C-alpha positions as CSV (number, residue, x, y, z in Angstrom):
1,M,6.6,28.6,-21.8
2,K,6.6,26.3,-24.7
3,A,3.2,25.0,-25.8
4,E,2.3,21.3,-26.1
5,I,5.1,20.0,-23.9
6,H,3.1,19.3,-20.7
7,P,1.2,16.0,-20.2
8,K,-2.6,16.1,-20.1
9,Y,-3.9,16.7,-16.5
10,F,-7.0,14.7,-15.4
11,T,-8.9,16.5,-12.6
12,D,-11.0,13.4,-11.9
13,A,-8.5,10.5,-11.9
14,Q,-9.7,7.4,-10.1
15,V,-7.4,5.7,-7.6
16,T,-8.1,2.0,-6.7
17,C,-6.4,0.3,-3.8
18,V,-6.0,-3.5,-3.4
19,C,-8.3,-3.4,-0.3
20,G,-11.1,-2.2,-2.6
21,N,-11.1,1.5,-1.6
22,K,-11.7,3.9,-4.5
23,F,-11.3,7.7,-4.5
24,H,-10.8,10.5,-7.0
25,T,-7.9,12.9,-7.3
26,G,-6.0,15.0,-9.8
27,S,-3.2,13.3,-11.8
28,T,-1.6,13.0,-15.2
29,Q,-2.8,9.4,-15.3
30,K,-6.5,8.6,-15.8
31,E,-6.5,5.5,-13.5
32,I,-4.0,4.6,-10.7
33,S,-3.7,1.3,-8.9
34,I,-2.0,1.3,-5.4
35,E,-1.2,-1.4,-2.9
36,I,-1.9,0.4,0.3
37,C,-4.1,3.5,1.2
38,N,-5.3,5.4,4.2
39,V,-8.1,2.9,4.8
40,C,-5.8,-0.1,5.1
41,H,-2.5,1.5,6.2
42,P,-1.4,0.4,9.7
43,F,-0.5,4.0,10.7
44,Y,-4.1,5.1,10.2
45,T,-6.0,2.0,11.3
46,G,-3.9,1.2,14.4
47,K,-3.8,-2.4,13.5
48,Q,-0.6,-4.3,12.8
49,K,-0.5,-5.8,9.3
50,L,2.2,-8.3,8.5
51,L,3.1,-8.6,4.8
52,D,4.7,-12.0,4.5
53,V,7.3,-12.3,1.8
54,E,8.6,-15.9,1.2
55,G,7.7,-17.1,4.7
56,R,10.0,-14.7,6.6
57,V,7.4,-13.9,9.3
58,E,6.9,-17.6,10.1
59,R,10.6,-18.3,10.2
60,F,11.1,-15.3,12.6
61,Q,8.2,-16.5,14.9
62,K,9.5,-20.1,14.9
63,R,13.0,-19.0,15.8
64,Y,11.9,-16.8,18.7
65,A,9.3,-19.3,19.9
66,N,12.1,-21.9,20.3
67,L,14.3,-19.4,22.0
68,N,11.7,-18.6,24.7
69,K,11.0,-22.3,25.4
70,S,14.6,-23.0,26.3
71,K,14.8,-20.4,29.0
């Protein structure tokens, strides 16, 4: 193997989630920022979490609320 071609490996890299959860892992980056982790992910929590982008969720709910009223 060639010497000096591999990135430096940090055994104690800190991962920070948007929800505030922090944990340590091994990585080639010293600090990692993530949007969703095992503490806030719906698969692990069992809670539905709607991420609204540009009001799409409200538009969907309004559309189907009007549909149910007409029947």
